[in-house]
Structure formats: C-alpha cells, structure tokens
C-alpha positions in Angstrom: 148.4 92.6 81.6 145.4 90.5 80.4 145.4 88.5 77.2 143.3 91.2 75.5 145.6 94.0 76.6 148.6 92.1 75.4 147.0 91.4 72.0 146.0 95.1 71.8 149.6 96.2 72.5 150.9 93.7 69.9 148.6 94.9 67.2 149.2 98.6 68.1 153.0 98.0 67.8 152.6 96.2 64.5 150.4 99.0 63.1 153.5 101.1 62.3 155.6 100.2 59.2 158.8 101.3 60.9 158.2 99.0 63.8 157.4 96.1 61.4 160.6 96.8 59.6 162.5 96.8 62.8 161.0 93.4 63.8 161.8 92.0 60.3 165.4 93.1 60.8 165.6 91.5 64.3 164.1 88.3 62.9 167.6 87.7 61.3 169.4 88.3 64.6 170.0 90.8 67.3 171.1 94.4 66.5 172.1 97.6 68.3 170.0 100.7 68.2 172.5 102.3 65.8 172.3 99.3 63.5 168.5 99.4 63.6 168.5 103.1 62.8 170.7 102.9 59.7 168.1 102.1 57.1 165.7 104.8 58.3 165.8 108.6 57.6 165.1 109.4 61.3 167.1 110.2 64.4 168.3 107.7 66.9 166.0 109.1 69.5 163.0 108.5 67.1 164.1 104.9 66.6 164.4 104.6 70.4 160.8 105.6 70.8 159.8 102.9 68.3 161.9 100.4 70.3 160.1 101.4 73.5 156.7 100.7 72.0 158.0 97.3 70.8 159.5 96.6 74.2 156.3 97.5 76.1 154.4 95.2 73.8 156.9 92.4 74.7 158.0 92.1 71.1 161.6 92.8 71.8 164.1 92.6 74.6 167.0 94.9 75.1 170.2 93.6 76.6 173.5 95.1 77.7 176.9 94.1 76.3 179.4 96.6 77.6 178.5 99.9 75.8 176.3 98.1 73.2 172.6 97.6 74.0 171.6 94.8 71.6 167.9 94.2 70.8 166.4 90.9 70.0 162.9 89.8 68.9 160.6 88.0 71.3 158.2 85.6 69.5 155.6 84.9 72.2 153.4 87.9 71.5 153.6 87.2 67.8 152.5 83.7 68.4 149.4 84.9 70.3 148.6 87.4 67.5 149.0 84.6 65.0 146.6 82.3 66.9 144.0 85.1 67.0 144.4 85.7 63.3 144.4 81.9 62.6 140.8 81.6 63.8 139.7 84.1 61.2 141.7 82.4 58.5 139.8 79.2 59.2 136.5 81.1 58.9 137.5 82.6 55.6 138.7 79.2 54.2 135.4 77.7 55.2 133.6 80.5 53.4 135.7 80.1 50.3 135.1 76.4 50.4 131.3 77.0 50.3 131.8 79.5 47.5 133.8 77.0 45.5 131.1 74.4 46.0 128.4 76.9 44.8 130.4 77.8 41.7 130.9 74.1 40.8 127.2 73.6 41.3 126.4 76.6 39.0 128.8 75.3 36.4 127.1 71.9 36.5 123.6 73.4 36.2 124.7 75.6 33.3 126.0 72.6 31.3 122.6 70.8 31.7 
C-alpha cells in the first residue's frame, strides 16, 4: 500500500467515533473483543467489523492467547497521520502569527 493509501485508510478508520473510542481504550493496554464491546450498545459482530477496519488500516493488531484474542494499538499509522496534520498546524500558526502582528500594528496606530 502506498503512503497516500495508508493515510486514507487511517483517516477513514478514524472518521468513526466508535473506532476512535476503541483506539482510546486500547491506548491504555490490550483488550479482548468482549472487553472492547462492553461500553457500546452494539453486538459483538458489529464491534468485530469495526476492529477489522482498524486492523486493515494497521491501527491495531490482534493476537491469540489460548481462547482470548487480545487487540493492541499500533502507533505507526497514527504517527504518519500526525506528521501530515502537523504540516497544516505549522501553516495555521504562521497565519495566526501574522494576524497577531497585524492586530498589534492596528492597536499602535489607534493609540496615535
């Protein structure tokens, strides 16, 4: 998968609030499908569909521990998404810096 495809898959997976909540839970440690389904008013198969989307995007990995299938978060795709977003944050900060300068200039002119 290309960088752009990976980024698309990451953002598509993150677009759903349930999947974001699952990732937030996994950020504190691995959990089984049953444990991940507990806070949601949906069936275990529905949660499994969300997990498949996250897994295809590379955001989680599923293991096998006897009968238990623990899931854990994978940070690499999130790092790539963060780097992409970071470029735009820098752009906005530069814009806000110019706006701050303009406002200071206008305040100074108003005092005169």
